[in-house]
MARFIKOL-658592 format. One record per residue (C-alpha): residue in one letter; x, y negated, z negated. Coordinates in steps of 0.5 Angstrom, whole numbers, padded with zeros to 4 digits, always signed. Layout:
aXYZ ...
//
This chain:
x+0000+0000+0000 x+0006-0005-0001 x+0006-0006+0007 x+0000-0010+0006 x+0001-0015+0001 x+0001-0022+0003 x+0007-0027+0002 x+0007-0034+0005 x+0012-0038+0008 x+0018-0038+0003 x+0019-0045+0003 x+0012-0046+0000 x+0012-0051-0006 x+0006-0050-0010 x+0002-0056-0011 x+0001-0059-0018 x-0007-0059-0017 x-0007-0052-0016 x-0008-0049-0022 x-0011-0043-0025 x-0016-0045-0031 x-0016-0039-0036 x-0013-0040-0043 x-0012-0033-0044 x-0007-0033-0039 x+0001-0033-0041 x+0004-0040-0041 x+0008-0039-0035 x+0003-0037-0031 x-0001-0043-0031 x+0001-0046-0024 x+0000-0053-0026 x+0006-0053-0031 x+0010-0050-0026 x+0011-0057-0023 x+0010-0054-0016 x+0017-0051-0016 x+0016-0044-0015 x+0018-0041-0008 x+0013-0036-0005 x+0016-0030-0008 x+0016-0032-0015 x+0009-0035-0015 x+0007-0028-0012 x+0011-0024-0017 x+0009-0028-0023 x+0002-0029-0021 x+0000-0022-0019 x+0004-0018-0025 x+0002-0023-0031 x-0005-0023-0029 x-0006-0016-0029 x-0001-0015-0035 x-0005-0020-0040 x-0011-0016-0038 x-0016-0022-0038 x-0016-0022-0030 x-0018-0015-0027 x-0013-0013-0021 x-0019-0014-0016 x-0021-0021-0018 x-0013-0023-0018 x-0012-0020-0011 x-0018-0023-0008 x-0017-0030-0011 x-0010-0030-0009 x-0011-0028-0002 x-0017-0033-0001 x-0012-0039-0004 x-0006-0036+0001 x-0010-0037+0007 x-0016-0043+0006 x-0014-0049+0009 x-0020-0053+0007 x-0024-0054+0001 x-0028-0048-0001 x-0035-0049+0000 x-0041-0046-0005 x-0041-0040+0000 x-0034-0039+0000 x-0033-0039-0008 x-0037-0033-0007 x-0033-0026-0007 x-0034-0019-0004 x-0039-0014-0007 x-0037-0012-0014 x-0032-0018-0015 x-0034-0024-0019 x-0035-0031-0016 x-0029-0036-0017 x-0030-0042-0022 x-0030-0049-0020 x-0023-0050-0021 x-0021-0045-0015 x-0022-0052-0011 x-0016-0053-0007 x-0016-0061-0004 x-0014-0061+0003 x-0009-0067+0002 x-0005-0062-0003 x-0004-0057+0002 x+0002-0058+0007 x+0000-0056+0015 x+0005-0050+0015 x+0000-0047+0010 x-0006-0047+0015 x-0009-0041+0017 x-0006-0041+0024 x+0001-0041+0021 x+0000-0036+0016 x-0003-0031+0021 x+0003-0032+0025 x+0008-0031+0020 x+0004-0025+0016 x+0008-0020+0020 x+0015-0022+0019 x+0013-0024+0011 x+0010-0017+0010 x+0017-0014+0012 x+0021-0019+0009 x+0018-0021+0003 x+0014-0016+0000 x+0019-0010-0001 x+0024-0015-0005 x+0018-0017-0009 x+0015-0010-0011 x+0022-0008-0012 x+0024-0013-0017 x+0017-0012-0021 x+0018-0004-0021 x+0025-0005-0024 x+0022-0010-0030 x+0016-0006-0031 x+0014-0001-0026 x+0006+0000-0028 x+0004-0007-0028 x+0007-0008-0021 x+0005-0002-0018 x-0002-0003-0020 x-0002-0010-0017 x+0000-0007-0011 x-0005-0002-0011 x-0010-0008-0013 x-0008-0012-0007 x-0008-0007-0002 x-0015-0005-0004 x-0018-0012-0004 x-0015-0013+0003 x-0019-0007+0005 x-0025-0009+0002 x-0025-0015+0005 x-0024-0012+0012 x-0018-0017+0012 x-0013-0014+0018 x-0019-0011+0021 x-0021-0016+0026 x-0027-0017+0022 x-0025-0024+0018 x-0023-0029+0023 x-0017-0032+0019 x-0014-0025+0018 x-0008-0022+0023 x-0009-0016+0026 x-0004-0010+0025 x-0001-0007+0031 x+0005-0002+0033 x+0011-0005+0032 x+0014-0008+0039 x+0021-0005+0038 x+0017+0002+0039 x+0016+0000+0046 x+0021+0000+0052 x+0016-0005+0056 x+0011-0008+0051 x+0005-0011+0054 x+0001-0016+0050 x-0007-0019+0050 x-0009-0026+0051 x-0007-0028+0044 x+0000-0025+0045 x-0001-0019+0041 x+0002-0012+0043 x-0003-0009+0047 x+0001-0003+0049 x+0006-0001+0054 x+0012+0004+0056 x+0014+0007+0050 x+0022+0009+0049 x+0021+0016+0051 x+0018+0014+0058 x+0010+0015+0056 x+0005+0010+0057 x+0001+0008+0050 x-0005+0003+0050 x-0007+0000+0043 x-0014+0000+0046 x-0018+0003+0051 x-0017-0002+0057 x-0023-0005+0061 x-0024-0005+0068 x-0024-0013+0070 x-0032-0014+0072 x-0034-0008+0069 x-0037-0008+0063 x-0039+0000+0062 x-0032+0002+0065 x-0026+0004+0061 x-0019+0007+0064 x-0018+0013+0060 x-0010+0015+0060 x-0010+0023+0062 x-0004+0027+0060 x-0006+0034+0062 x-0002+0040+0064 x-0002+0043+0071 x-0004+0036+0074 x+0001+0031+0077 x-0004+0025+0078 x-0011+0027+0075 x-0017+0024+0076 x-0023+0023+0071 x-0030+0023+0071 x-0035+0018+0068 x-0034+0022+0061 x-0027+0023+0061 x-0026+0030+0064 x-0021+0032+0069 x-0025+0032+0076 x-0019+0034+0080 x-0013+0030+0082 x-0006+0032+0085 x-0002+0038+0083 x+0005+0038+0082 x+0006+0041+0089 x+0003+0036+0092 x-0003+0039+0094 x-0010+0036+0092 x-0016+0039+0089 x-0022+0037+0086 x-0026+0041+0081 x-0032+0036+0082 x-0033+0032+0089 x-0039+0028+0091 x-0040+0026+0098 x-0045+0022+0102 x-0050+0027+0105 x-0048+0026+0113 x-0040+0027+0111 x-0042+0033+0107 x-0046+0036+0113 x-0040+0034+0118 x-0035+0038+0114 x-0040+0044+0113 x-0041+0044+0121 x-0033+0043+0122 x-0032+0049+0117 x-0036+0053+0121 x-0033+0051+0127 x-0040+0047+0130 x-0039+0041+0134 x-0044+0035+0134 x-0046+0030+0138 x-0042+0023+0138 x-0045+0018+0133 x-0042+0012+0137 x-0044+0014+0144 x-0052+0014+0146 x-0053+0016+0153 x-0060+0014+0156 x-0062+0019+0161 x-0069+0017+0165 x-0072+0014+0171 x-0074+0007+0173 x-0077+0006+0166 x-0070+0007+0163 x-0066+0003+0169 x-0070-0003+0169 x-0076-0005+0174 x-0079-0012+0174 x-0082-0016+0179 x-0082-0010+0184 x-0074-0009+0183 x-0071-0003+0180 x-0064-0003+0177 x-0065-0009+0173 x-0061-0006+0167 x-0060-0013+0163 x-0068-0013+0161 x-0068-0005+0160 x-0069-0002+0154 x-0062+0001+0153 x-0060-0006+0153 x-0065-0008+0148 x-0062-0002+0144 x-0055-0004+0145 x-0057-0011+0141 x-0059-0007+0135 x-0056-0001+0134 x-0050-0001+0128 x-0044-0004+0130 x-0039+0001+0134 x-0044+0004+0138 x-0044+0004+0145 x-0051+0005+0149 x-0050+0008+0156 x-0056+0007+0161 x-0055+0012+0166 x-0062+0012+0168 x-0064+0012+0176 x-0070+0008+0179 x-0075+0013+0183 x-0071+0019+0180 x-0075+0026+0179 x-0073+0030+0173 x-0068+0035+0177 x-0065+0029+0181 x-0063+0026+0175 x-0060+0032+0172 x-0056+0033+0179 x-0054+0025+0178 x-0051+0027+0171 x-0048+0033+0172 x-0054+0037+0168 x-0056+0041+0175 x-0050+0045+0178 x-0050+0043+0186 x-0045+0048+0189 x-0044+0045+0196 x-0041+0049+0203 x-0038+0045+0207 x-0039+0046+0215 x-0033+0048+0219 x-0029+0049+0212 x-0026+0042+0212 x-0027+0035+0209 x-0025+0031+0215 x-0020+0025+0215 x-0026+0020+0216 x-0033+0020+0217 x-0039+0024+0214 x-0039+0032+0214 x-0045+0036+0213 x-0046+0040+0207 x-0051+0045+0204 x-0053+0048+0198 x-0057+0054+0196 x-0060+0051+0189 x-0067+0050+0189 x-0068+0042+0187 x-0074+0039+0185 x-0073+0033+0190 x-0078+0027+0192 x-0081+0028+0199 x-0077+0028+0205 x-0075+0021+0207 x-0073+0019+0200 x-0066+0018+0201 x-0061+0019+0195 x-0054+0017+0195 x-0050+0020+0189 x-0043+0018+0188 x-0038+0024+0186 x-0033+0028+0188 x-0032+0035+0192 x-0026+0039+0192 x-0022+0033+0189 x-0025+0028+0195 x-0029+0022+0192 x-0035+0020+0196 x-0042+0019+0197 x-0047+0025+0197 x-0053+0023+0201 x-0060+0027+0201 x-0065+0024+0206 x-0069+0029+0210 x-0068+0036+0207 x-0068+0039+0200 x-0062+0044+0202 x-0058+0040+0207 x-0054+0033+0206 x-0048+0029+0208 x-0042+0028+0204 x-0038+0022+0206 x-0031+0020+0203 x-0030+0014+0200 x-0023+0013+0203 x-0020+0015+0210 x-0014+0020+0209 x-0012+0027+0211 x-0017+0033+0212 x-0018+0037+0206 x-0019+0045+0207 x-0025+0047+0203 x-0027+0055+0202 x-0033+0058+0198 x-0038+0053+0195 x-0035+0048+0190 x-0039+0044+0185 x-0040+0037+0187 x-0038+0033+0181 x-0042+0027+0180 x-0039+0020+0177 x-0044+0020+0172 x-0042+0026+0169 x-0038+0026+0162 x-0044+0024+0157 x-0045+0031+0155 x-0042+0030+0148 x-0046+0024+0147 x-0053+0023+0143 x-0058+0023+0148 x-0065+0020+0149 x-0069+0023+0155 x-0075+0019+0158 x-0077+0023+0164 x-0083+0026+0168 x-0086+0020+0171 x-0084+0021+0178 x-0085+0028+0178 x-0093+0027+0176 x-0093+0021+0181 x-0091+0025+0187 x-0093+0032+0185 x-0086+0035+0184 x-0086+0042+0182 x-0080+0045+0185 x-0080+0052+0185 x-0085+0052+0179 x-0092+0053+0179 x-0094+0047+0176 x-0091+0040+0175 x-0092+0040+0167 x-0088+0047+0167 x-0083+0044+0172 x-0082+0037+0168 x-0081+0041+0161 x-0076+0046+0165 x-0072+0041+0168 x-0071+0037+0161 x-0069+0044+0158 x-0064+0044+0163 x-0061+0037+0161 x-0062+0039+0153 x-0058+0046+0155 x-0053+0042+0159 x-0051+0038+0153 x-0044+0041+0150 x-0045+0040+0142 x-0047+0046+0139 x-0051+0041+0134 x-0055+0037+0139 x-0057+0030+0137 x-0062+0029+0143 x-0069+0025+0143 x-0074+0027+0147 x-0079+0021+0149 x-0086+0023+0151 x-0088+0022+0159 x-0092+0016+0159 x-0099+0015+0163 x-0100+0009+0168 x-0106+0004+0166 x-0111+0008+0171 x-0109+0015+0168 x-0115+0015+0163 x-0117+0021+0159 x-0121+0026+0164 x-0116+0024+0170 x-0112+0029+0174 x-0106+0025+0172 x-0108+0024+0165 x-0108+0032+0164 x-0101+0033+0167 x-0098+0028+0163 x-0102+0031+0157 x-0099+0038+0159 x-0092+0036+0159 x-0092+0032+0152 x-0095+0038+0149 x-0090+0043+0152 x-0084+0038+0150 x-0087+0037+0143 x-0088+0044+0142 x-0081+0046+0144 x-0078+0040+0140 x-0082+0039+0134 x-0077+0035+0130 x-0074+0031+0136 x-0080+0029+0140 x-0082+0021+0140 x-0089+0020+0142 x-0088+0013+0145 x-0094+0014+0149 x-0099+0014+0143 x-0095+0008+0141 x-0096+0004+0147 x-0103+0005+0148 x-0105+0004+0141 x-0100-0001+0137 x-0095-0005+0142 x-0101-0010+0144 x-0102-0012+0137 x-0094-0012+0136 x-0093-0017+0142 x-0099-0021+0139 x-0103-0021+0145 x-0111-0022+0144 x-0113-0016+0148 x-0117-0017+0155 x-0123-0013+0157 x-0119-0009+0161 x-0114-0008+0156 x-0120-0005+0151 x-0122-0001+0157 x-0116+0002+0158 x-0114+0003+0151 x-0121+0007+0150 x-0119+0011+0155 x-0113+0013+0152 x-0108+0010+0156 x-0103+0004+0157 x-0107-0003+0157 x-0105-0008+0163 x-0103-0014+0158 x-0096-0010+0156 x-0094-0008+0163 x-0090-0012+0168 x-0093-0018+0170 x-0100-0015+0167 x-0101-0012+0174 x-0096-0006+0175 x-0099+0000+0173 x-0093+0004+0171 x-0087-0001+0169 x-0088-0004+0162 x-0086-0012+0161 x-0079-0014+0158 x-0082-0016+0152 x-0085-0009+0151 x-0078-0006+0153 x-0076-0009+0146 x-0081-0006+0143 x-0079+0001+0146 x-0072+0000+0144 x-0074-0002+0137 x-0078+0005+0136 x-0072+0009+0139 x-0067+0005+0134 x-0071+0007+0128 x-0071+0014+0130 x-0064+0015+0131 x-0062+0011+0125 x-0067+0014+0121 x-0064+0021+0123 x-0057+0019+0122 x-0055+0020+0129 x-0052+0013+0130 
//
């Protein structure tokens, strides 16, 4: 207990006004008669020892009074004259006039000196007391220690008291808190030590918990302080607990199983004029088409590719993107140095009627050129782009279209409208069957094992109301698509019939309400209000929003 006694500055001169009014104390203990010449150690020794020796002041009261007088800088008020529980209040003579206290006796000065004084003043004081009379000195030391404990001095609960910290000499590199006290640091044996658990700045509920765990070079702790993983001594990482975002966890699981997934940063918009853009009777107006609107709202880093083609059927679009293989036999077995050459195929393609020209850029036998189909479903011409030397061709090499290369993208497929309009069914028994099979072919062409593909419903024209042949064909197509792709099917047609005009803020006309009653698209949402097939630019923005909502909700982009 001796290391907790308080000794003040050894240059202290006890003011004459400071006295202990107790007629029963020994003569020499009356501070007023000492004339203020005692130094701190003598005053402490004399007061503590003689107060107890006389038996007139109990040890706790003596220690309490001395401690209070040692640290007070102002005259005691009524409340301060009180004492901790179980100790009698101080008397009126306990007042310490301000003018008689030197500045060096202020609480701050005593607080700053207390660490050194405890070490330098108390041990000699106690040793001297023990040498003359061990019992009273030992009792006084214990009393002072107990009193300090009772008052929580040195425990941070008394604003006037100093804090006990580990001697900084035990640190090779000590760190301090904002008040200059040792808060921790590197110990002489190289270990880190913290006097208090460090807090993370800006986080009221997060603390740093140092770990010293065998088997880990750099351990990580969870919120409860338990090891959750880390770096092993051999450099390998191991996690006992690991939380991942659902999309990341799924990707890791897929990769572990050897699965591939469609790109989340590339979106291929596959379709006809509704995708390519068709306004004012002109096709290929891509800047106002839904893919351009979609590009503006998808997450940053995602690229949307518009590979739609105005007027194309489902098979023609499949040929254009490379989803429908097209083997070609070159007449004469050679691509000439210049000019066109006739090529033929055995593939059955659902082309538009004869007379509808299709020019598809690509390569044949390594030669870049244009494949043109006009009057036949099996015989075409191929014209190289640049004159050169003749190229011998054997067998029937596949034609590779320039639009190939999007097989790994997330795909949005909106097709079938031209097949319905032109009654294209290829080798199938119905238009609906042909369109459904054609879309299946494109889906199967996509290369990832986990395909992110959105199948968008085929739309009706403004005149294809319920009960018409066109309406029945579209309904059949969409029923097949919804059944084949229940979790990847977007019923865009229903949205355009029932909600788009409201979202556009358009007051329905009589023609609109008639069309909507017949379960088809109202004229006011179409291009110019008169095109019965192609929607307006404003409607294209709504279509993009519907598709974006689906893609982002599914986490595909």
